[in-house]
C-alpha positions in Angstrom: -3.3 -71.7 23.7 -3.8 -73.9 20.9 -6.8 -75.1 20.8 -8.0 -78.4 18.8 -11.8 -79.6 18.9 -12.3 -83.0 19.8 -15.4 -85.3 18.3 -16.7 -85.9 21.8 -17.7 -82.3 22.5 -14.3 -81.1 24.3 -11.8 -78.6 23.6 -8.1 -80.1 23.6 -5.9 -77.2 24.8 -2.1 -76.6 24.5 -1.2 -74.4 27.2 1.7 -71.9 27.6 2.6 -69.4 30.0 5.2 -67.1 30.8 5.3 -64.8 33.8 8.1 -62.1 33.5 8.6 -60.3 36.4 10.5 -57.3 37.9 12.5 -58.8 41.0 14.5 -55.7 42.2 17.7 -54.6 41.5 21.0 -55.8 42.2 23.1 -54.6 45.2 25.6 -52.0 43.8 29.5 -52.5 43.9 31.5 -50.0 44.7 33.7 -48.5 42.9 37.1 -48.8 43.8 39.1 -45.5 43.6 42.8 -44.9 44.2 44.0 -42.4 46.5 44.7 -39.9 43.8 44.3 -39.8 40.4 45.7 -36.8 38.2 45.1 -35.9 34.8 46.4 -33.3 32.9 45.2 -31.4 29.6 47.0 -29.4 27.1 45.3 -27.3 24.9 46.1 -25.9 21.3 46.6 -22.8 22.8 49.3 -23.4 25.7 46.9 -23.5 28.4 46.6 -26.6 30.0 44.0 -27.8 32.6 45.1 -30.2 35.9 42.3 -32.4 37.3 42.8 -34.7 40.5 40.8 -37.0 42.5 41.8 -37.4 46.3 39.5 -40.4 47.2 40.6 -39.9 50.7 39.7 -36.2 51.0 36.2 -37.0 48.8 37.0 -34.0 46.4 37.6 -33.1 42.7 40.2 -30.1 42.5 40.6 -28.5 38.7 43.1 -26.1 38.3 43.8 -23.9 35.1 46.8 -22.5 34.1 48.2 -20.4 31.0 51.0 -20.9 28.7 53.8 -19.8 31.0 52.4 -21.9 33.9 51.0 -19.1 35.6 47.8 -20.3 37.8 44.5 -18.7 36.5 42.1 -20.4 38.5 41.3 -23.2 40.9 37.9 -25.3 41.8 37.8 -27.7 44.6 34.1 -29.9 44.9 33.3 -32.6 46.5 33.0 -35.9 44.8 29.3 -36.9 44.1 28.3 -40.2 45.8 26.8 -41.1 42.5 30.1 -41.3 41.2 31.3 -44.0 43.8 28.9 -46.3 42.8 28.1 -48.0 39.7 24.9 -47.9 38.4 22.0 -50.5 39.6 21.1 -53.0 37.0 17.2 -54.6 37.3 16.9 -58.3 38.0 14.4 -60.0 36.1 12.6 -63.5 36.9 10.8 -65.6 34.0 8.9 -68.1 35.3 7.2 -71.0 32.6 4.1 -73.3 32.6 3.2 -75.9 29.9 0.1 -78.1 30.2 -2.1 -80.5 27.7 -5.8 -80.4 28.8 -8.9 -81.7 27.9 -12.2 -80.4 28.8 -15.6 -79.8 28.0 -17.2 -76.5 26.7 -18.0 -74.0 28.9 -16.2 -75.9 31.7 -13.5 -73.3 33.8 -10.0 -75.0 34.2 -8.3 -73.6 37.2 -4.3 -73.8 36.7 -1.6 -73.0 39.6 1.7 -71.7 38.7 4.8 -73.1 41.2 4.1 -70.8 44.5 7.4 -68.4 44.8 8.6 -67.0 48.2 9.8 -63.5 48.3 11.8 -62.4 51.2 12.0 -59.0 52.6 15.0 -57.5 55.1 13.4 -54.9 56.9 15.6 -52.9 59.7 14.3 -50.6 62.0 16.5 -47.7 62.8 17.1 -45.2 66.0 17.3 -41.6 65.8 21.2 -41.7 65.0 20.9 -44.5 62.2 21.9 -47.3 64.2 20.0 -50.7 63.4 18.2 -51.6 66.2 15.7 -54.3 65.3 16.5 -56.2 62.2 13.9 -59.4 60.5 13.4 -61.2 57.4 9.5 -61.2 56.5 8.3 -64.1 53.8 6.0 -63.6 51.4 4.3 -66.4 49.6 3.1 -65.9 46.3 0.5 -68.0 44.5 0.0 -67.2 40.3 -3.4 -69.5 39.5 -4.9 -69.0 35.8 -8.7 -69.3 35.0 -9.4 -70.7 31.7 -12.9 -71.2 30.1 -13.1 -72.7 26.7 -16.8 -72.0 24.8 -17.0 -73.0 21.1 -18.0 -70.1 18.5 -19.2 -70.1 15.1 
């Protein structure tokens, strides 16, 4: 806000507002995996490690071999669900408001920014995880700004 005192005992205000809000997360996008991805790593001492992911079996298998190619150990672990989904990115919304007003000292000015409507999808599931009821709920949001100007010396 930039105030300016007028000769008629009023204040001229240049009001510029910005509201930055968290609007949720983007829908995660699944990582497309090949059915089988393998990797062979040969170490300086001649041993090697073979790793393979199998998306169909939903597992990661790692085998260690000595320098002659004899199998030393095998480890199989399930793929983490976190590995299958990229991280969610936040969504940010910004609203701006600008107004020039002239008002008497001590008066309160009420400004309303453009209203915003948020939608929320509400789903009800039964015990087996099937959706039995789905509806969209609308939430209307209003932003009011109250400004009272006084002359101080």
